[in-house]
Biopython code that builds the backbone (N, CA, C, O; Angstrom):
import numpy as np
from Bio.PDB.StructureBuilder import StructureBuilder

atoms = [
    (1, "MET", "N", (-11.897, 4.151, -2.008)),
    (1, "MET", "CA", (-10.771, 3.413, -0.960)),
    (1, "MET", "C", (-10.504, 4.418, -0.086)),
    (1, "MET", "O", (-9.634, 5.261, -0.302)),
    (2, "TYR", "N", (-11.481, 4.381, 1.299)),
    (2, "TYR", "CA", (-10.854, 5.019, 2.757)),
    (2, "TYR", "C", (-9.402, 4.551, 2.913)),
    (2, "TYR", "O", (-8.988, 3.412, 3.128)),
    (3, "ILE", "N", (-8.637, 5.846, 2.735)),
    (3, "ILE", "CA", (-7.340, 5.644, 3.220)),
    (3, "ILE", "C", (-7.627, 5.841, 5.041)),
    (3, "ILE", "O", (-8.193, 6.885, 5.369)),
    (4, "PRO", "N", (-7.347, 5.129, 5.843)),
    (4, "PRO", "CA", (-6.942, 5.097, 7.805)),
    (4, "PRO", "C", (-6.141, 6.211, 7.609)),
    (4, "PRO", "O", (-5.503, 6.496, 6.595)),
    (5, "GLN", "N", (-6.230, 6.890, 8.772)),
    (5, "GLN", "CA", (-5.170, 8.249, 9.155)),
    (5, "GLN", "C", (-3.930, 7.639, 10.254)),
    (5, "GLN", "O", (-2.975, 8.390, 10.455)),
    (6, "ASP", "N", (-3.953, 6.370, 10.910)),
    (6, "ASP", "CA", (-3.066, 5.490, 11.253)),
    (6, "ASP", "C", (-2.678, 4.549, 10.237)),
    (6, "ASP", "O", (-3.268, 3.635, 9.659)),
    (7, "ASN", "N", (-1.216, 5.154, 10.168)),
    (7, "ASN", "CA", (-0.266, 4.719, 9.114)),
    (7, "ASN", "C", (-0.033, 3.110, 9.379)),
    (7, "ASN", "O", (0.257, 2.508, 8.345)),
    (8, "TYR", "N", (-0.093, 2.438, 10.363)),
    (8, "TYR", "CA", (-0.086, 1.115, 10.674)),
    (8, "TYR", "C", (-0.986, 0.552, 10.262)),
    (8, "TYR", "O", (-0.625, -0.294, 9.444)),
    (9, "MET", "N", (-2.910, 0.611, 10.539)),
    (9, "MET", "CA", (-3.678, 0.485, 9.777)),
    (9, "MET", "C", (-3.736, 0.544, 8.460)),
    (9, "MET", "O", (-4.421, -0.377, 8.016)),
    (10, "LEU", "N", (-3.263, 1.307, 7.574)),
    (10, "LEU", "CA", (-2.977, 1.259, 6.161)),
    (10, "LEU", "C", (-2.139, 0.211, 6.427)),
    (10, "LEU", "O", (-2.847, -0.791, 6.329)),
    (11, "LEU", "N", (-0.898, -0.151, 6.739)),
    (11, "LEU", "CA", (-0.010, -1.244, 6.146)),
    (11, "LEU", "C", (-0.453, -2.457, 5.881)),
    (11, "LEU", "O", (-0.202, -3.297, 5.016)),
    (12, "SER", "N", (-1.362, -2.371, 7.050)),
    (12, "SER", "CA", (-1.760, -3.933, 7.006)),
    (12, "SER", "C", (-3.019, -4.108, 6.287)),
    (12, "SER", "O", (-3.319, -5.230, 5.880)),
    (13, "ILE", "N", (-3.922, -2.925, 6.056)),
    (13, "ILE", "CA", (-4.761, -2.996, 4.677)),
    (13, "ILE", "C", (-4.590, -2.718, 3.639)),
    (13, "ILE", "O", (-5.603, -2.636, 2.944)),
    (14, "ILE", "N", (-3.367, -2.455, 3.045)),
    (14, "ILE", "CA", (-2.516, -2.533, 1.918)),
    (14, "ILE", "C", (-1.932, -3.835, 1.586)),
    (14, "ILE", "O", (-2.203, -4.586, 0.649)),
    (15, "ASN", "N", (-0.934, -3.978, 2.695)),
    (15, "ASN", "CA", (-0.267, -5.403, 2.370)),
    (15, "ASN", "C", (-1.598, -6.549, 2.017)),
    (15, "ASN", "O", (-1.404, -7.336, 1.091)),
    (16, "MET", "N", (-2.709, -6.601, 2.649)),
    (16, "MET", "CA", (-3.398, -7.527, 2.317)),
    (16, "MET", "C", (-4.147, -7.835, 1.349)),
    (16, "MET", "O", (-4.323, -9.017, 1.057)),
    (17, "LYS", "N", (-4.738, -6.809, 0.658)),
    (17, "LYS", "CA", (-4.986, -6.242, -0.548)),
    (17, "LYS", "C", (-3.834, -6.695, -2.026)),
    (17, "LYS", "O", (-4.072, -7.116, -3.158)),
    (18, "LEU", "N", (-2.580, -6.352, -1.299)),
    (18, "LEU", "CA", (-1.350, -6.737, -2.098)),
    (18, "LEU", "C", (-1.511, -8.418, -2.331)),
    (18, "LEU", "O", (-1.107, -8.933, -3.373)),
    (19, "ARG", "N", (-2.039, -9.081, -1.428)),
    (19, "ARG", "CA", (-1.379, -10.197, -1.254)),
    (19, "ARG", "C", (-2.544, -10.928, -1.732)),
    (19, "ARG", "O", (-2.251, -12.077, -2.064)),
    (20, "ASP", "N", (-3.794, -10.623, -1.876)),
    (20, "ASP", "CA", (-5.129, -11.344, -1.636)),
    (20, "ASP", "C", (-5.580, -10.777, -2.847)),
    (20, "ASP", "O", (-6.630, -11.268, -3.262)),
    (21, "SER", "N", (-5.088, -9.897, -3.519)),
    (21, "SER", "CA", (-6.235, -9.619, -4.774)),
    (21, "SER", "C", (-5.004, -8.707, -6.011)),
    (21, "SER", "O", (-5.202, -8.734, -7.225)),
    (22, "TYR", "N", (-4.150, -8.186, -5.555)),
    (22, "TYR", "CA", (-3.416, -7.425, -6.687)),
    (22, "TYR", "C", (-2.054, -7.574, -6.905)),
    (22, "TYR", "O", (-1.287, -7.645, -5.945)),
    (23, "SER", "N", (-1.600, -7.639, -8.225)),
    (23, "SER", "CA", (-0.286, -8.411, -8.535)),
    (23, "SER", "C", (0.635, -7.191, -8.220)),
    (23, "SER", "O", (1.823, -7.444, -8.019)),
    (24, "SER", "N", (0.231, -5.945, -8.158)),
    (24, "SER", "CA", (1.392, -4.458, -7.903)),
    (24, "SER", "C", (0.569, -3.593, -7.596)),
    (24, "SER", "O", (-0.636, -3.633, -7.844)),
    (25, "LEU", "N", (1.189, -2.697, -7.001)),
    (25, "LEU", "CA", (1.366, -1.412, -6.123)),
    (25, "LEU", "C", (-0.067, -0.503, -7.280)),
    (25, "LEU", "O", (-1.187, 0.007, -7.263)),
    (26, "ASP", "N", (1.059, -0.840, -8.097)),
    (26, "ASP", "CA", (0.340, -0.146, -9.091)),
    (26, "ASP", "C", (-1.189, -0.076, -9.721)),
    (26, "ASP", "O", (-1.891, 0.886, -10.031)),
    (27, "SER", "N", (-1.462, -1.884, -9.792)),
    (27, "SER", "CA", (-2.762, -2.314, -10.318)),
    (27, "SER", "C", (-3.939, -1.634, -8.950)),
    (27, "SER", "O", (-4.908, -0.895, -9.124)),
    (28, "LEU", "N", (-3.497, -2.110, -7.850)),
    (28, "LEU", "CA", (-4.295, -1.613, -6.500)),
    (28, "LEU", "C", (-4.527, 0.155, -6.528)),
    (28, "LEU", "O", (-5.594, 0.701, -6.246)),
    (29, "CYS", "N", (-3.529, 0.717, -6.849)),
    (29, "CYS", "CA", (-3.838, 2.131, -6.959)),
    (29, "CYS", "C", (-5.238, 2.443, -8.065)),
    (29, "CYS", "O", (-6.354, 2.916, -7.849)),
    (30, "ASP", "N", (-4.581, 1.944, -9.281)),
    (30, "ASP", "CA", (-5.218, 1.866, -9.848)),
    (30, "ASP", "C", (-7.076, 1.894, -9.591)),
    (30, "ASP", "O", (-7.974, 2.734, -9.542)),
    (31, "SER", "N", (-6.930, 0.574, -9.491)),
    (31, "SER", "CA", (-8.231, -0.138, -9.387)),
    (31, "SER", "C", (-9.081, 0.653, -8.489)),
    (31, "SER", "O", (-10.132, 1.101, -8.946)),
    (32, "GLU", "N", (-8.692, 0.930, -7.016)),
    (32, "GLU", "CA", (-8.827, 1.369, -6.147)),
    (32, "GLU", "C", (-9.000, 3.191, -6.003)),
    (32, "GLU", "O", (-9.559, 3.922, -5.185)),
    (33, "ASP", "N", (-8.201, 3.425, -7.264)),
    (33, "ASP", "CA", (-8.161, 5.004, -7.100)),
    (33, "ASP", "C", (-7.773, 5.939, -6.376)),
    (33, "ASP", "O", (-8.376, 6.963, -6.058)),
    (34, "ILE", "N", (-6.385, 5.468, -6.008)),
    (34, "ILE", "CA", (-6.261, 6.270, -4.678)),
    (34, "ILE", "C", (-4.420, 6.465, -5.128)),
    (34, "ILE", "O", (-3.929, 5.960, -6.138)),
    (35, "SER", "N", (-3.798, 7.138, -4.312)),
    (35, "SER", "CA", (-3.091, 8.099, -4.800)),
    (35, "SER", "C", (-1.607, 7.109, -4.522)),
    (35, "SER", "O", (-1.520, 6.490, -3.462)),
    (36, "LYS", "N", (-0.804, 7.053, -5.266)),
    (36, "LYS", "CA", (0.426, 6.203, -4.993)),
    (36, "LYS", "C", (1.440, 6.472, -4.488)),
    (36, "LYS", "O", (2.196, 5.601, -4.056)),
    (37, "GLU", "N", (1.672, 7.637, -4.431)),
    (37, "GLU", "CA", (2.836, 8.501, -4.063)),
    (37, "GLU", "C", (2.380, 8.785, -2.356)),
    (37, "GLU", "O", (3.093, 8.457, -1.407)),
    (38, "GLU", "N", (1.128, 9.415, -2.247)),
    (38, "GLU", "CA", (0.803, 9.068, -1.059)),
    (38, "GLU", "C", (0.647, 7.810, 0.064)),
    (38, "GLU", "O", (1.157, 7.879, 1.182)),
    (39, "ILE", "N", (0.028, 6.894, -0.311)),
    (39, "ILE", "CA", (0.735, 5.322, 0.247)),
    (39, "ILE", "C", (2.017, 5.192, 0.543)),
    (39, "ILE", "O", (2.323, 4.693, 1.626)),
    (40, "ILE", "N", (3.282, 5.735, -0.618)),
    (40, "ILE", "CA", (4.250, 5.512, -0.406)),
    (40, "ILE", "C", (4.527, 6.245, 0.568)),
    (40, "ILE", "O", (5.072, 5.651, 1.497)),
    (41, "THR", "N", (4.255, 7.918, 0.775)),
    (41, "THR", "CA", (4.828, 8.878, 1.476)),
    (41, "THR", "C", (4.427, 8.324, 2.903)),
    (41, "THR", "O", (5.249, 8.148, 3.802)),
    (42, "LYS", "N", (2.906, 8.038, 3.023)),
    (42, "LYS", "CA", (2.758, 7.763, 4.476)),
    (42, "LYS", "C", (3.102, 6.067, 5.046)),
    (42, "LYS", "O", (3.132, 6.017, 6.276)),
    (43, "LEU", "N", (3.294, 5.051, 4.523)),
    (43, "LEU", "CA", (3.600, 3.914, 4.567)),
    (43, "LEU", "C", (5.754, 4.523, 5.135)),
    (43, "LEU", "O", (6.198, 4.075, 6.192)),
    (44, "LYS", "N", (6.441, 5.238, 4.463)),
    (44, "LYS", "CA", (7.666, 5.337, 4.136)),
    (44, "LYS", "C", (8.202, 6.004, 5.935)),
    (44, "LYS", "O", (9.154, 5.595, 6.600)),
    (45, "SER", "N", (7.267, 7.038, 6.282)),
    (45, "SER", "CA", (7.280, 7.730, 7.241)),
    (45, "SER", "C", (7.061, 6.997, 8.737)),
    (45, "SER", "O", (7.197, 7.643, 9.776)),
    (46, "ILE", "N", (6.707, 5.581, 8.725)),
    (46, "ILE", "CA", (6.711, 4.636, 9.725)),
    (46, "ILE", "C", (7.857, 3.543, 9.183)),
    (46, "ILE", "O", (8.100, 2.619, 9.959)),
    (47, "GLY", "N", (8.546, 3.573, 7.973)),
    (47, "GLY", "CA", (9.668, 2.723, 8.432)),
    (47, "GLY", "C", (9.577, 1.610, 7.246)),
    (47, "GLY", "O", (10.433, 0.731, 7.347)),
    (48, "TYR", "N", (8.682, 1.494, 6.131)),
    (48, "TYR", "CA", (8.240, 0.574, 5.163)),
    (48, "TYR", "C", (8.199, 1.340, 3.773)),
    (48, "TYR", "O", (7.770, 2.414, 3.351)),
    (49, "ASN", "N", (9.022, -0.026, 3.169)),
    (49, "ASN", "CA", (9.255, 0.556, 1.872)),
    (49, "ASN", "C", (8.540, -0.477, 0.768)),
    (49, "ASN", "O", (8.742, -1.669, 0.999)),
    (50, "TYR", "N", (7.706, -0.150, -0.437)),
    (50, "TYR", "CA", (7.420, -0.912, -1.186)),
    (50, "TYR", "C", (8.376, -2.200, -1.608)),
    (50, "TYR", "O", (9.572, -1.926, -1.519)),
    (51, "ASN", "N", (8.151, -3.252, -1.952)),
    (51, "ASN", "CA", (9.645, -4.297, -2.102)),
    (51, "ASN", "C", (8.513, -4.772, -3.851)),
    (51, "ASN", "O", (7.442, -5.377, -3.810)),
    (52, "LYS", "N", (9.064, -4.368, -4.888)),
    (52, "LYS", "CA", (8.399, -4.854, -6.150)),
    (52, "LYS", "C", (8.545, -6.320, -6.359)),
    (52, "LYS", "O", (7.615, -6.894, -6.925)),
    (53, "GLU", "N", (9.355, -6.855, -6.063)),
    (53, "GLU", "CA", (9.315, -8.431, -6.009)),
    (53, "GLU", "C", (8.308, -9.371, -5.173)),
    (53, "GLU", "O", (7.754, -10.409, -5.533)),
    (54, "LEU", "N", (8.219, -8.435, -3.500)),
    (54, "LEU", "CA", (7.461, -8.976, -2.950)),
    (54, "LEU", "C", (6.492, -9.243, -2.762)),
    (54, "LEU", "O", (5.989, -10.073, -2.005)),
    (55, "ASN", "N", (5.828, -8.058, -3.941)),
    (55, "ASN", "CA", (4.405, -7.195, -3.760)),
    (55, "ASN", "C", (4.064, -6.988, -2.505)),
    (55, "ASN", "O", (2.953, -7.416, -2.190)),
    (56, "GLN", "N", (4.824, -6.346, -1.522)),
    (56, "GLN", "CA", (4.463, -5.903, -0.239)),
    (56, "GLN", "C", (5.462, -4.682, 0.509)),
    (56, "GLN", "O", (6.545, -4.364, 0.017)),
    (57, "PHE", "N", (5.148, -4.326, 1.230)),
    (57, "PHE", "CA", (5.609, -3.338, 2.328)),
    (57, "PHE", "C", (6.454, -3.844, 2.910)),
    (57, "PHE", "O", (6.018, -4.860, 3.451)),
    (58, "ILE", "N", (7.858, -3.623, 3.177)),
    (58, "ILE", "CA", (8.458, -4.348, 4.249)),
    (58, "ILE", "C", (9.682, -3.186, 4.639)),
    (58, "ILE", "O", (10.475, -3.408, 5.554)),
]
sb = StructureBuilder()
sb.init_structure("model")
sb.init_model(0)
sb.init_chain("A")
sb.init_seg("    ")
for serial, (resi, resn, name, xyz) in enumerate(atoms, 1):
    if name == "N":
        sb.init_residue(resn, " ", resi, " ")
    sb.init_atom(name, np.array(xyz, "f"), 0.0, 1.0, " ", f" {name:<3s}", serial, name[0])
structure = sb.get_structure()
């Protein structure tokens, strides 16, 4: 998966994939072969954290 440089675009893509295709951040990262830590770090830098119960970054 291509990881956009714009963190807000990344937020939109990740939340869409979590909503439409994946039951957890772990399954998304495993399936798309991307670094969970990188996603968390990038989205935390703009004030978003992963909520496991809602399965989205809020």
